TORVEX-454760 format. One record per residue (C-alpha): residue number from 1; residue in one letter; y, x negated, z. Coordinates in steps of 0.2 Angstrom, whole numbers, plus 5000, padded with zeros to 4 digits. Layout:
BEGIN
[NUM; 'A'; [Y; X; Z]]
...
//
This chain:
BEGIN
[1; 'M'; [4999; 5001; 5000]]
[2; 'T'; [5018; 4996; 4996]]
[3; 'R'; [5034; 4995; 5009]]
[4; 'A'; [5045; 5010; 5007]]
[5; 'V'; [5056; 5009; 4994]]
[6; 'D'; [5073; 5018; 4987]]
[7; 'P'; [5069; 5031; 4973]]
[8; 'F'; [5087; 5031; 4968]]
[9; 'S'; [5089; 5013; 4968]]
[10; 'T'; [5088; 5004; 4950]]
[11; 'Q'; [5080; 4990; 4957]]
[12; 'A'; [5066; 4998; 4962]]
[13; 'E'; [5048; 5001; 4957]]
[14; 'P'; [5046; 5019; 4951]]
[15; 'L'; [5041; 5030; 4963]]
[16; 'F'; [5020; 5031; 4972]]
[17; 'I'; [5016; 5020; 4956]]
[18; 'D'; [5002; 5013; 4968]]
[19; 'F'; [4998; 5031; 4970]]
[20; 'F'; [4994; 5034; 4954]]
[21; 'Y'; [4984; 5016; 4954]]
[22; 'L'; [4974; 5024; 4969]]
[23; 'L'; [4969; 5040; 4957]]
[24; 'R'; [4962; 5029; 4945]]
[25; 'E'; [4951; 5021; 4959]]
[26; 'Y'; [4945; 5038; 4963]]
[27; 'D'; [4942; 5042; 4945]]
[28; 'I'; [4956; 5054; 4943]]
[29; 'P'; [4960; 5054; 4926]]
[30; 'V'; [4980; 5053; 4926]]
[31; 'S'; [4992; 5051; 4910]]
[32; 'L'; [5009; 5045; 4908]]
[33; 'T'; [5014; 5065; 4902]]
[34; 'E'; [5006; 5072; 4922]]
[35; 'I'; [5018; 5058; 4930]]
[36; 'M'; [5033; 5062; 4919]]
[37; 'D'; [5030; 5080; 4924]]
[38; 'F'; [5029; 5077; 4941]]
[39; 'Y'; [5046; 5064; 4940]]
[40; 'T'; [5053; 5079; 4933]]
[41; 'G'; [5049; 5091; 4948]]
[42; 'L'; [5055; 5078; 4960]]
[43; 'E'; [5074; 5076; 4950]]
[44; 'K'; [5074; 5094; 4952]]
[45; 'G'; [5075; 5094; 4970]]
[46; 'L'; [5056; 5102; 4973]]
[47; 'V'; [5049; 5092; 4988]]
[48; 'K'; [5059; 5089; 5004]]
[49; 'T'; [5041; 5090; 5015]]
[50; 'L'; [5026; 5082; 5012]]
[51; 'D'; [5017; 5097; 5013]]
[52; 'E'; [5027; 5102; 4996]]
[53; 'L'; [5024; 5081; 4988]]
[54; 'F'; [5006; 5086; 4991]]
[55; 'I'; [5010; 5104; 4981]]
[56; 'L'; [5017; 5095; 4967]]
[57; 'M'; [5006; 5082; 4966]]
[58; 'R'; [4992; 5091; 4964]]
[59; 'L'; [4999; 5105; 4953]]
[60; 'A'; [5006; 5090; 4940]]
[61; 'L'; [4991; 5078; 4942]]
[62; 'V'; [4976; 5087; 4943]]
[63; 'K'; [4969; 5097; 4930]]
[64; 'R'; [4949; 5100; 4933]]
[65; 'V'; [4942; 5106; 4951]]
[66; 'E'; [4930; 5094; 4953]]
[67; 'H'; [4945; 5080; 4955]]
[68; 'L'; [4953; 5091; 4969]]
[69; 'D'; [4942; 5083; 4983]]
[70; 'S'; [4943; 5067; 4975]]
[71; 'F'; [4964; 5070; 4975]]
[72; 'E'; [4964; 5075; 4992]]
[73; 'R'; [4954; 5059; 4999]]
[74; 'A'; [4966; 5047; 4989]]
[75; 'F'; [4981; 5059; 4997]]
[76; 'A'; [4978; 5056; 5014]]
[77; 'L'; [4971; 5036; 5013]]
[78; 'Y'; [4988; 5036; 5006]]
[79; 'F'; [4999; 5044; 5016]]
[80; 'Y'; [4987; 5046; 5033]]
[81; 'D'; [4978; 5031; 5033]]
[82; 'V'; [4964; 5043; 5034]]
[83; 'D'; [4948; 5038; 5021]]
[84; 'L'; [4937; 5055; 5020]]
[85; 'P'; [4918; 5051; 5014]]
[86; 'A'; [4914; 5059; 4998]]
[87; 'V'; [4901; 5070; 5007]]
[88; 'V'; [4900; 5087; 5017]]
[89; 'E'; [4900; 5086; 5037]]
[90; 'G'; [4881; 5086; 5039]]
[91; 'D'; [4875; 5077; 5023]]
[92; 'P'; [4866; 5063; 5028]]
[93; 'E'; [4872; 5053; 5015]]
[94; 'L'; [4886; 5049; 5024]]
[95; 'L'; [4875; 5035; 5031]]
[96; 'Q'; [4876; 5027; 5016]]
[97; 'T'; [4895; 5027; 5013]]
[98; 'K'; [4908; 5013; 5015]]
[99; 'Q'; [4917; 5024; 5030]]
[100; 'F'; [4903; 5026; 5040]]
[101; 'R'; [4898; 5009; 5041]]
[102; 'K'; [4914; 5000; 5045]]
[103; 'W'; [4916; 5014; 5058]]
[104; 'L'; [4901; 5010; 5063]]
[105; 'E'; [4905; 4991; 5066]]
[106; 'Q'; [4923; 4997; 5073]]
[107; 'A'; [4913; 5007; 5087]]
[108; 'V'; [4900; 4992; 5091]]
[109; 'E'; [4916; 4981; 5091]]
[110; 'R'; [4927; 4990; 5102]]
[111; 'G'; [4912; 4996; 5113]]
[112; 'D'; [4914; 5016; 5110]]
[113; 'I'; [4896; 5014; 5107]]
[114; 'P'; [4885; 4999; 5116]]
[115; 'R'; [4874; 4988; 5105]]
[116; 'H'; [4860; 4989; 5116]]
[117; 'A'; [4860; 5010; 5113]]
[118; 'L'; [4862; 5008; 5096]]
[119; 'W'; [4845; 5010; 5090]]
[120; 'S'; [4841; 5024; 5102]]
[121; 'M'; [4853; 5034; 5097]]
[122; 'S'; [4850; 5047; 5083]]
[123; 'R'; [4856; 5051; 5063]]
[124; 'D'; [4860; 5067; 5071]]
[125; 'E'; [4871; 5060; 5084]]
[126; 'L'; [4881; 5045; 5076]]
[127; 'M'; [4884; 5057; 5060]]
[128; 'R'; [4891; 5069; 5074]]
[129; 'R'; [4902; 5054; 5084]]
[130; 'F'; [4909; 5050; 5064]]
[131; 'W'; [4915; 5068; 5062]]
[132; 'E'; [4922; 5071; 5078]]
[133; 'T'; [4934; 5054; 5074]]
[134; 'V'; [4938; 5061; 5057]]
[135; 'R'; [4942; 5078; 5066]]
[136; 'E'; [4954; 5068; 5079]]
[137; 'Q'; [4963; 5058; 5068]]
[138; 'M'; [4965; 5073; 5056]]
[139; 'E'; [4970; 5082; 5071]]
[140; 'A'; [4983; 5065; 5076]]
[141; 'H'; [4988; 5059; 5058]]
[142; 'H'; [5003; 5049; 5067]]
[143; 'G'; [4993; 5033; 5070]]
[144; 'G'; [4981; 5026; 5086]]
[145; 'N'; [4967; 5014; 5087]]
[146; 'R'; [4954; 5027; 5084]]
[147; 'W'; [4958; 5029; 5065]]
[148; 'V'; [4942; 5028; 5052]]
[149; 'G'; [4953; 5021; 5039]]
[150; 'T'; [4969; 5010; 5041]]
[151; 'G'; [4970; 5008; 5060]]
[152; 'G'; [4983; 5021; 5059]]
[153; 'T'; [4999; 5009; 5054]]
[154; 'S'; [5011; 5019; 5041]]
[155; 'P'; [5020; 5010; 5028]]
[156; 'Y'; [5032; 5023; 5028]]
[157; 'G'; [5037; 5029; 5046]]
[158; 'H'; [5045; 5044; 5048]]
[159; 'S'; [5060; 5050; 5032]]
[160; 'G'; [5055; 5034; 5025]]
[161; 'F'; [5062; 5039; 5007]]
[162; 'A'; [5083; 5036; 5008]]
[163; 'E'; [5095; 5052; 5012]]
[164; 'R'; [5087; 5065; 5003]]
[165; 'G'; [5071; 5058; 5004]]
[166; 'I'; [5051; 5065; 5010]]
[167; 'R'; [5047; 5065; 5028]]
[168; 'V'; [5032; 5054; 5030]]
[169; 'H'; [5022; 5055; 5047]]
[170; 'G'; [5036; 5065; 5052]]
[171; 'T'; [5033; 5084; 5060]]
[172; 'W'; [5039; 5100; 5049]]
[173; 'K'; [5033; 5117; 5049]]
[174; 'N'; [5016; 5122; 5046]]
[175; 'R'; [5005; 5103; 5041]]
[176; 'S'; [4999; 5112; 5028]]
[177; 'A'; [4993; 5098; 5017]]
[178; 'I'; [4982; 5093; 5031]]
[179; 'K'; [4974; 5108; 5035]]
[180; 'V'; [4970; 5110; 5016]]
[181; 'I'; [4963; 5090; 5016]]
[182; 'G'; [4952; 5093; 5033]]
[183; 'D'; [4944; 5110; 5025]]
[184; 'R'; [4937; 5101; 5011]]
[185; 'R'; [4938; 5115; 5002]]
[186; 'Y'; [4931; 5108; 4985]]
[187; 'V'; [4919; 5092; 4992]]
[188; 'A'; [4904; 5101; 4981]]
[189; 'Y'; [4912; 5101; 4966]]
[190; 'D'; [4916; 5082; 4967]]
[191; 'D'; [4906; 5072; 4952]]
[192; 'H'; [4902; 5059; 4968]]
[193; 'H'; [4894; 5073; 4977]]
[194; 'T'; [4874; 5076; 4979]]
[195; 'L'; [4868; 5090; 4969]]
[196; 'S'; [4869; 5108; 4976]]
[197; 'G'; [4870; 5129; 4972]]
[198; 'A'; [4888; 5128; 4968]]
[199; 'N'; [4893; 5113; 4957]]
[200; 'L'; [4878; 5113; 4946]]
[201; 'R'; [4881; 5132; 4943]]
[202; 'Q'; [4899; 5125; 4937]]
[203; 'A'; [4892; 5111; 4930]]
[204; 'L'; [4879; 5121; 4918]]
[205; 'G'; [4892; 5135; 4917]]
[206; 'A'; [4900; 5124; 4900]]
[207; 'L'; [4884; 5128; 4891]]
[208; 'K'; [4884; 5142; 4881]]
[209; 'N'; [4880; 5151; 4863]]
[210; 'M'; [4890; 5163; 4862]]
[211; 'V'; [4884; 5176; 4847]]
[212; 'P'; [4891; 5195; 4844]]
[213; 'V'; [4875; 5206; 4843]]
[214; 'G'; [4874; 5226; 4845]]
[215; 'P'; [4884; 5239; 4837]]
[216; 'Y'; [4902; 5241; 4835]]
[217; 'D'; [4907; 5248; 4852]]
[218; 'E'; [4919; 5236; 4862]]
[219; 'L'; [4938; 5239; 4863]]
[220; 'D'; [4947; 5223; 4854]]
[221; 'L'; [4962; 5228; 4862]]
[222; 'D'; [4971; 5212; 4854]]
[223; 'E'; [4967; 5216; 4839]]
[224; 'T'; [4970; 5236; 4840]]
[225; 'I'; [4987; 5230; 4846]]
[226; 'F'; [4993; 5221; 4832]]
[227; 'R'; [4985; 5233; 4821]]
[228; 'T'; [4995; 5245; 4825]]
[229; 'G'; [5012; 5237; 4828]]
[230; 'R'; [5008; 5233; 4809]]
[231; 'N'; [5006; 5251; 4806]]
[232; 'G'; [5023; 5254; 4814]]
[233; 'G'; [5016; 5262; 4828]]
[234; 'E'; [5001; 5274; 4822]]
[235; 'I'; [4987; 5269; 4832]]
[236; 'D'; [4973; 5260; 4824]]
[237; 'L'; [4956; 5258; 4836]]
[238; 'I'; [4948; 5242; 4834]]
[239; 'F'; [4930; 5239; 4839]]
[240; 'K'; [4921; 5223; 4839]]
[241; 'R'; [4904; 5219; 4845]]
[242; 'R'; [4899; 5211; 4862]]
[243; 'E'; [4895; 5196; 4864]]
[244; 'L'; [4881; 5188; 4874]]
[245; 'D'; [4874; 5172; 4879]]
[246; 'R'; [4860; 5169; 4866]]
[247; 'L'; [4856; 5150; 4872]]
[248; 'K'; [4837; 5145; 4873]]
[249; 'L'; [4832; 5133; 4886]]
[250; 'I'; [4818; 5124; 4887]]
[251; 'L'; [4814; 5111; 4903]]
[252; 'L'; [4799; 5097; 4901]]
[253; 'I'; [4799; 5090; 4918]]
[254; 'D'; [4787; 5076; 4925]]
[255; 'N'; [4779; 5079; 4941]]
[256; 'G'; [4763; 5066; 4939]]
[257; 'G'; [4761; 5051; 4950]]
[258; 'T'; [4770; 5046; 4963]]
[259; 'S'; [4787; 5040; 4955]]
[260; 'M'; [4797; 5053; 4956]]
[261; 'L'; [4790; 5060; 4971]]
[262; 'P'; [4809; 5053; 4979]]
[263; 'F'; [4818; 5063; 4967]]
[264; 'V'; [4807; 5081; 4970]]
[265; 'R'; [4822; 5091; 4981]]
[266; 'N'; [4837; 5085; 4969]]
[267; 'V'; [4825; 5090; 4951]]
[268; 'Q'; [4822; 5108; 4962]]
[269; 'T'; [4836; 5109; 4962]]
[270; 'L'; [4842; 5108; 4946]]
[271; 'F'; [4827; 5117; 4940]]
[272; 'S'; [4830; 5133; 4952]]
[273; 'K'; [4849; 5133; 4944]]
[274; 'I'; [4844; 5132; 4929]]
[275; 'K'; [4832; 5146; 4929]]
[276; 'D'; [4845; 5159; 4937]]
[277; 'R'; [4860; 5156; 4926]]
[278; 'F'; [4848; 5154; 4909]]
[279; 'K'; [4836; 5168; 4909]]
[280; 'D'; [4828; 5164; 4892]]
[281; 'T'; [4821; 5147; 4898]]
[282; 'K'; [4802; 5140; 4895]]
[283; 'T'; [4798; 5129; 4908]]
[284; 'Y'; [4784; 5114; 4904]]
[285; 'Y'; [4775; 5097; 4913]]
[286; 'F'; [4768; 5081; 4910]]
[287; 'H'; [4765; 5066; 4916]]
[288; 'N'; [4774; 5051; 4914]]
[289; 'T'; [4777; 5053; 4894]]
[290; 'I'; [4772; 5066; 4882]]
[291; 'Y'; [4756; 5064; 4871]]
[292; 'R'; [4746; 5078; 4863]]
[293; 'N'; [4748; 5093; 4874]]
[294; 'V'; [4762; 5098; 4887]]
[295; 'Y'; [4758; 5108; 4901]]
[296; 'L'; [4761; 5128; 4907]]
[297; 'D'; [4758; 5125; 4927]]
[298; 'S'; [4763; 5111; 4936]]
[299; 'R'; [4745; 5106; 4943]]
[300; 'R'; [4745; 5103; 4924]]
[301; 'C'; [4728; 5111; 4922]]
[302; 'Q'; [4734; 5123; 4905]]
[303; 'P'; [4738; 5110; 4891]]
[304; 'Y'; [4749; 5119; 4877]]
[305; 'P'; [4751; 5109; 4861]]
[306; 'L'; [4763; 5101; 4857]]
[307; 'E'; [4764; 5105; 4839]]
[308; 'K'; [4765; 5126; 4848]]
[309; 'L'; [4781; 5119; 4854]]
[310; 'L'; [4789; 5110; 4840]]
[311; 'L'; [4791; 5129; 4832]]
[312; 'E'; [4802; 5133; 4843]]
[313; 'S'; [4819; 5140; 4838]]
[314; 'R'; [4830; 5121; 4832]]
[315; 'D'; [4845; 5127; 4841]]
[316; 'S'; [4834; 5127; 4858]]
[317; 'R'; [4844; 5120; 4870]]
[318; 'V'; [4829; 5106; 4878]]
[319; 'F'; [4831; 5097; 4895]]
[320; 'I'; [4817; 5082; 4902]]
[321; 'I'; [4818; 5078; 4917]]
[322; 'G'; [4809; 5059; 4920]]
[323; 'D'; [4810; 5042; 4926]]
[324; 'A'; [4805; 5037; 4909]]
[325; 'S'; [4796; 5022; 4919]]
[326; 'M'; [4779; 5016; 4915]]
[327; 'A'; [4770; 5002; 4909]]
[328; 'P'; [4773; 4997; 4890]]
[329; 'E'; [4758; 5000; 4883]]
[330; 'E'; [4757; 5021; 4891]]
[331; 'L'; [4773; 5024; 4877]]
[332; 'L'; [4769; 5013; 4865]]
[333; 'Y'; [4754; 5009; 4861]]
[334; 'R'; [4739; 5023; 4852]]
[335; 'H'; [4729; 5028; 4866]]
[336; 'G'; [4738; 5023; 4877]]
[337; 'S'; [4739; 5036; 4890]]
[338; 'I'; [4731; 5032; 4907]]
[339; 'E'; [4720; 5049; 4910]]
[340; 'F'; [4708; 5052; 4900]]
[341; 'E'; [4713; 5070; 4896]]
[342; 'E'; [4727; 5064; 4888]]
[343; 'E'; [4718; 5054; 4875]]
[344; 'D'; [4733; 5053; 4855]]
[345; 'A'; [4730; 5043; 4842]]
[346; 'V'; [4747; 5044; 4840]]
[347; 'A'; [4758; 5034; 4849]]
[348; 'S'; [4769; 5045; 4865]]
[349; 'I'; [4782; 5037; 4857]]
[350; 'D'; [4781; 5044; 4842]]
[351; 'R'; [4777; 5062; 4850]]
[352; 'L'; [4796; 5059; 4858]]
[353; 'Q'; [4804; 5053; 4840]]
[354; 'H'; [4795; 5071; 4831]]
[355; 'L'; [4799; 5079; 4847]]
[356; 'R'; [4820; 5074; 4845]]
[357; 'D'; [4819; 5078; 4827]]
[358; 'R'; [4814; 5095; 4830]]
[359; 'F'; [4827; 5099; 4844]]
[360; 'E'; [4844; 5093; 4839]]
[361; 'Y'; [4851; 5097; 4855]]
[362; 'S'; [4839; 5089; 4868]]
[363; 'V'; [4845; 5076; 4882]]
[364; 'W'; [4835; 5067; 4894]]
[365; 'L'; [4840; 5067; 4913]]
[366; 'N'; [4834; 5054; 4924]]
[367; 'P'; [4833; 5053; 4941]]
[368; 'I'; [4835; 5035; 4945]]
[369; 'P'; [4854; 5031; 4946]]
[370; 'K'; [4860; 5023; 4931]]
[371; 'E'; [4868; 5008; 4937]]
[372; 'E'; [4849; 5003; 4942]]
[373; 'W'; [4843; 5007; 4925]]
[374; 'D'; [4843; 4987; 4919]]
[375; 'I'; [4833; 4981; 4936]]
[376; 'T'; [4821; 4996; 4940]]
[377; 'Y'; [4802; 4997; 4937]]
[378; 'G'; [4799; 5001; 4919]]
[379; 'R'; [4815; 4996; 4912]]
[380; 'I'; [4805; 4992; 4895]]
[381; 'T'; [4797; 5010; 4893]]
[382; 'L'; [4817; 5015; 4900]]
[383; 'E'; [4826; 5007; 4887]]
[384; 'K'; [4816; 5014; 4872]]
[385; 'I'; [4815; 5032; 4877]]
[386; 'R'; [4837; 5028; 4878]]
[387; 'E'; [4833; 5024; 4859]]
[388; 'V'; [4827; 5042; 4857]]
[389; 'F'; [4834; 5052; 4868]]
[390; 'F'; [4851; 5055; 4874]]
[391; 'M'; [4849; 5049; 4893]]
[392; 'E'; [4859; 5053; 4906]]
[393; 'D'; [4856; 5051; 4928]]
[394; 'L'; [4853; 5068; 4938]]
[395; 'T'; [4867; 5069; 4947]]
[396; 'L'; [4880; 5079; 4946]]
[397; 'R'; [4894; 5070; 4934]]
[398; 'G'; [4877; 5066; 4923]]
[399; 'I'; [4875; 5083; 4920]]
[400; 'K'; [4890; 5085; 4917]]
[401; 'S'; [4892; 5071; 4904]]
[402; 'A'; [4876; 5079; 4897]]
[403; 'V'; [4882; 5096; 4897]]
[404; 'A'; [4896; 5090; 4888]]
[405; 'W'; [4887; 5081; 4875]]
[406; 'L'; [4878; 5094; 4869]]
[407; 'Q'; [4893; 5106; 4867]]
[408; 'A'; [4899; 5093; 4857]]
[409; 'K'; [4885; 5091; 4845]]
[410; 'A'; [4885; 5109; 4843]]
[411; 'A'; [4905; 5111; 4838]]
[412; 'K'; [4902; 5097; 4826]]
//
């Protein structure tokens, strides 16, 4: 953070420039146009308190719901020195965050948590203490030695910006900004958050194929007004056919072996939301990769010929969910399957290519985090499959990227 500056001085750097860079660190895209919109609001005198600054910045700089929690966390860090993790209270993912690790280190150093007692404390107790500290700092937000973030020091102090300046860390009427941030209403939609029903519904919502169906029985209000105006006021009722989502989805899920066990919960969450969101969904199963059959049941007792699956509509959207990690011969060699009943004279990589050639709108979702693809066991087969399918990891961000890719391809 930089020192406070007078925004009305010709010698000063642009106001809040380091905050805009901080937004980039939080993966919030901020354009010059949006920054200039914000400065226009400042010039018009829309901001006199930190609450009003919070509102103006949010309106001018944040355009997508998935960036709202990241913006609020960046704002809390910059103006309140409160470093909030990108998880909701109660989520055990907290234990993997840098904020938790830093808090725990400082708590042990201060003696708040005796080192000898640390190993006897449960995960839930540690999480409870962390969030209690966060709530204390959110309520105080004026400094103190118990802060999770930077220790409570402020680079601005009270009324830091010239005569008509903004009251930073001073008192104001409703403290609405700190209350809004504390509510964490948008954490579930953040790209970094774990998969949940709410954010998956929003991510999958963009996957649509709306087509007109049925009789012309729905009033087209806009066209009716236009035609009536053109006719000099004589009412001309225009009807249109209803639009329904006629999207067909095919799910292919790797459910065999032990390599997929750590990812079962995420796959189940995605599976349930897809089934809920899309009524015309067909699900098949495989182990490691696809040979001449897929399976109708999760125990893989009911084989279904791949050739029959390839007769489905070319416009179907296909999601393949698997870690793509196996011995190279399983994927690349004829008769490469490790299971006798899967014996196939055609190499699996060729079967996957046939599947990709038939279904142009197909993506592979990999539960292994993307940053581990080059170092994981099976990286050779993972890379080979990436040459066939567009692949993303099984995170909220990955699913959004896959959906966007499918939509862009369909729009061509």
